[in-house]
Each structure stands twice: as structure tokens, then as C-alpha cells.
N, C-alpha and C positions, 0 to 999 in steps of 0.2 A: 788061806783056805778059799776055795772057789765053790760056788753053788751053781750047778748046771740045772737050769730050769727046764721044765717040760715044754714041748713044742706048743701046747695049748694053754700054757700058763697065762692067767689074766693079769691085767695091769695091777689089780689089787693084790694078787698073790706076790707079784714082784715087789710091790711097795711094802708089803708085810715083811718080806725077807730083809729089805733094806732097813726097815725100822728095828728089826731084831738085831741086826749087826750093830746098829747105832746104840741100842739099849745096853749092849755089853762093852761099849767103849771102843769099838773097832770102827775103821773107816770103810764105808762101802764104795765100790767102784763098779759101775754098770757097763757092760759090753754087750751090744746087740749085734750078733752075727746073722748070716743069711738063714741059718737053720735053728740056732739056739741063742737064748739069752743067758749070759753068764754074769754072776755077781761075785766080785772079789771082796773078801773080808780081810783088810790089812791091819795088822796089829798083833796083839798077844792072843794067838789062836787057842791057848790053853783055856781061855775063858768060855769058849763055845765048843771045844772039841767033843765033849761028852753029851751034847744035846741030841735028842732023838729026831734028827733031821728027816728021817723017812716019814715021820708023822705030819710034817708041814705040807700043806697043799701047794702044789706047783713045783716043788723041788724034786728033780729026778735023781740027782746024785750030789754028794758033797765030797770034794777031793782036796786033801791037803797039798799045798805046793811046797815041795821039799827044797827047791832052790831058794837061795837068799833073796834073789830078785823075783818079784811077783808080777807086777803089772806089765813089765816088758817081756815076760816069759811067754814062750809058745804054748805053755800049759794053760795060761790065762786066756789067750786069744789064738785060735788056730789059724784064722785068716790073716794074710799079710796086710799090714797097715798101708794104706794109700793116702798120701797127703796131697791136697789140692792147693796150689798156690797160683792164683790168678788164671785158673783154667789149665795149668800145667800139672799133670799127675806125677808124683814122685812115688815110686813103687809100682808093683804090677808088671805088665809087659813092657812098658816104656822105659828106656834108658835115658837119663838126663845128664847133660854135660854142662858144667859150670866153668867159666873161663874168665880170665882177666889178670891184671897185674897183681903182684904180691901186695904192693902198697899203692895208695892213691898219691901220686907225686905232684901232678898239676892237671889242669883242665885239658890241655892239648893232648897229652899222652893218654889220659883216661878215655877221652872221646875217640881218639884214633883206634885204641885197643877195642873199645866197645863196638865200634863200627865193624872192625875186622872179625871179631869173634861172632858177632851176629850173622855176618855173611857166611862164616864158616859153619854155622849150625848150632852154636851154643844157645841154651835157653835161659841161662842166668848169668849175671855179671858179678864177679867177685872182686874185692879190693879192700885192703885194710886201711881204715882211717886211724885206728889206734894199733900200734905195732909193738908186740912184746918181743924185744930184742935181747940177745945175750949180753951185749955191751950197752951200758947207759949212754955211751957217746955216739952211737950210730942213730940213724934216722928213726924217729919214734912215731911218725905219722902226722897227718895234718889235723887230726881231731875233728871237731864239728865242721870245719871247712871242707874236709874230705868227705864227710857224710852228705853235705849239700851237693858236692860235685857228683857223687854217686847217684843221688836222686835226680839231678839234672840229666845225667846220662840215661837213667831209666826212662825219663819222660821223652828223651830224644830218640832212643833206639828200641824202646819197648822191652827191655830186659829187666826182670825183677832182680833186686839187689841182695847179695849176701855179704855181710861184714861181721867182724869179730867184736864181741863184747868182753872187756877185761875187768870192768869195775861195776859192781851192782848199782852204784850211784848214777851210771850212765844209761841204765836200762830204758828209761822213758825216752831219752834222746835218741837212742838207736832205733827204738820201735817207731819213732816218728818218720825215719828215713828208710829203714831196711825192711825187706820182706821176709828174710830168714836171718836169724841170729846165729852166729858161729861161736861156739865155746872151743878155744884152742887147746892144743895138747898140754900146754903148761898149766892150764886151768881145769883140766878134767876132774880133778878132785878138790876143786875150790867149792866146797859144799855150800857155802853162803851164796855163791854165784849161781849154783845149780838150783837151789831153792827159789831164788829170785826169778829165774827164767821159767821155772815151773808154774809161776803165777800169771804169766802173760799168755795172750792168745796169738802167739807167733810160732811158726816152726823153728826148731833148734837143730843145728848140726853139731853133734858132740864128737870131737876128735879124740882118738885114743891117745893116752899119755905116752910119754917117751919110753917109760919102762913099765907100763901097766899091762896086766893080764886081761884076757877077755872077760873074765869074771868081774874084775874091777871096773871095766868099761860098762858092763851091763848094770852093775850096782850104781854107778854114777848116773846112768840113764834113769834108774829107779828113783833117784832123788828128784829128778825133774818130773817124772810121771806121778810121784806121790803127792805133788802139789796141784795136780789137775791137768797139766799140759801133756797130752799124749802125742803131740806132733813132733816126734823125735826122729832124727836121722843119724845113724851111727857112721863114723868115718874112720877107716883104717888109713893111717898116714905114715906107717913105718915105726919100728921100735928100735931102741938103742941096743946094739949087741957088740961083740968084740970086733966085728968087721969095720974096717976104716976106709975101704975102697969106695963106699957109698955113704951118703949123709946119714941114712938110717937103713934098716933092713925091712923092706916092704913085706909084710906077712900076708900073702895072698890066701893062705889056708884059713885065715880068720874069716874070710867072706862066707864060704859054705858053712863053717862052724857056727858063726853068729846067726845065720839064717835058719839053722837047725834049732838053735836055742831060743831065738827071739823072733817076733813078728815084725820088728821094725825094719825100715829100709836101710841098706848099707851102701855107702859111698866109698870110693878109694881116691886118695890124693897121691898120684905117682910123682908129682913134682917134689914135695917134701919127702916122700918115701925113698927117693933115690938121690936127689940133689944134683942130678946131671940131666941136662935137657935131652941128650941122645938116648937116655934110658926111659924117658917118659912114654914114648910111643909103644915100645914092646910091653911095658908094664900095664899100660892102659888097655891094650888088646887082651892081655892075659887076665886082667881084672874082669873084663866083660865076660870072657869065657868061663870064669869062676863063679859068675852069678851076681856081680855088682849091679846095683840099681842106678848108679851114677858115678861120674868122675868129676874131680876138681882139678883143673889144669891151669897153671900159671902161664900167661902169654904177655909178651912185651914187644913193642916194635923195635926197641933198641936195647937188648939185654945187657950189652956191654956197658951201658950208661945207667942201668937201673939202680935205684937207691936201695933196693932190697932184693936179694935172691935172684939176681940176673942169671947166674950159672945154671939154674934149673928151669928157666923160662923159655918157652918156645916162641919163635918168631911167627907172625900171623900166617905166613905161607905154609910153614910146617904144621901149624894147627889145622889149617884147612885140609891138608893132605891126610892128617891123622883122622879127622872126622869121617872121611870117605871110607877108611879102613874099619873104623868103629862100626859104621852102618853095615858093612859086609859081615863082620863077626857077629853082630847082633842078629842078623838073619839066620846065621848058622845055629844059633841057640834059641831060635823061635821067639825072638824079641825084636823090638824096633828102636830106632833112635831118630825121631823126627822132631 
């Protein structure tokens, strides 16, 4: 249930509603918009459903949220969430591009890639230090050594870092080096992990699971938000269908649908979504046209020698060419990519 406060509601009236929610064993969540303050009551709504809300000073309206996800719902917050990471806005008018190798392999390749994507226009550097692979015999990442290399690259090139968290026990370690924590598709419903990142003060990119519905993605985001972390970015990265011509089926219809249902920013990963480097550019441009707030693109200077996902990685020159087209499409939809 959400309580829409009057425009002139005082701080005391807002606090009284918060205490009322707590009194009945529910968890209050405060959201201050440009025009209205909204207080969400998360928990068993039956405990407060029959209270005479109209008699409480400061409350304009009490509205039950029918969707199973509450805090990430557009019903709870009408305005788009905009997340600031070191002066870079995620959400709103600006489109953000994240680029880098699938996995951190060594210092030379990482630094060469970071330099190239920075020159091409990327705002964030991605790279896996811990790699969830289908086979236990393939490259699993460099671990903490990879995190240190990512941090060195950040200091060298001024690109904030995004990397994947797989184990709750590594949360503090990743928070030490990364600016945004990624929860991968295979861990989208790892609820213990979701609750853990819900307790940290770091933005989280939550990737849609291989066979997950949009409702399940939003419920996974709700796990994170329920613990207090509202800095969530949703990422469409393709789902598994009967089609075998591509690695996954990139569901571009998910972008406008999610933005209709939720206030959270939406990214698209066309690299994992297709599995083919020559499909990355058209899917990137289509994603921008569909309303995506950002892209995650894999780039590698020598894709044929990459230890992970070389077939879907762009060479730096191709990435730079794509960035020019992204800026052109962004202007057509009244947005920018700077």
C-alpha cells in the first residue's frame, strides 16, 4: 500500500505516518518526488487495510499496490530513477555506454581495451574478474587480481568499473574495487545474493535470467530494493527460446514494457543477446530506438584470441564506428550519448 501525502504535508505528519506503518509491523519506504511525497507500506497490508486513512492529517490518498513488486513499481514512484555514479547520470535523457572485455585476461589487453573504448565514447569499463562459465574447465577469471587490474585501469583512464558478483562472501571485496556491481543472468534468482547487494550503497545492474519473465525480473529487483538499495539498473540480455541461430533471443519489447511498469533504468546487452559480433550494432541501435537507457557492449582488441566470448566481441574500430551511429539515433529520439 502507498500513502500519497498532501503537497503541504509537514515533516511531523510524514513521520507520524511512518510510525503508524511501523506500529503495525510493516516496513515504511519514503519516496520524495518533485510534487509529492509517497510512503510505501511493505508487508501484510491486511493489518492496515481498514484503518480510516482519510482522518490522518497530511494523507491525501491511500492506494493499494496490486502488483507483487512494490518498491520498483511505477505505481510507487512516477518519476524515472536517475542514478549518479561519479558525476555520470544513468537514466533520464542521457544514454550511457558500458564497454570492455568479457573477462579480465591480463593487464596489457585490459589497458589497451580501456584506452580504445574511452576514446570511442564509453563512460564505464566492464570486465569479469569472476566468470560463471557453463564448463568448469574453461577460464574462470583472475579473481582479486582481476579486480585490482580493473581498478588500475579506472585510475589510468577515468572509467568507473562494472564487474560481476557471484558469491555473497565476495561482496566487500568487490565493493572495494568496483563502482557498479553486476548480478548476472544465472544469479538473477539467487535470493541470498540479491538480499546481500540490497544492503550495500552501490548501484547494481541486474540481468534478466535465461528463461525469466519480466515479472520475475522485477520481483528479483524487489528483493534488492526491499533491503534499502534503490540504485538498481535492469538489463535485458536475451532469453532462451527454440531459436538456435543466435546465442539468445534479444527481447527488445521488454524495454518499453519494463519502463511502463517500473521507474528503474533499463540497459541492453546486445553482445550476450545475440552471440554474434555482426549483430551487435543493429541490435544496439534498435535498443536505443526502443528507449534503452544504456548499452553493455563487449570489446576486445583480438577477439579470435579472447579467453571468453570472443565471437560476440567488437574490435575497437567497430566499436568507435558504432558509437557515432548511437549518437545519431539518440538525437532522433530526443536524447544524447555524451
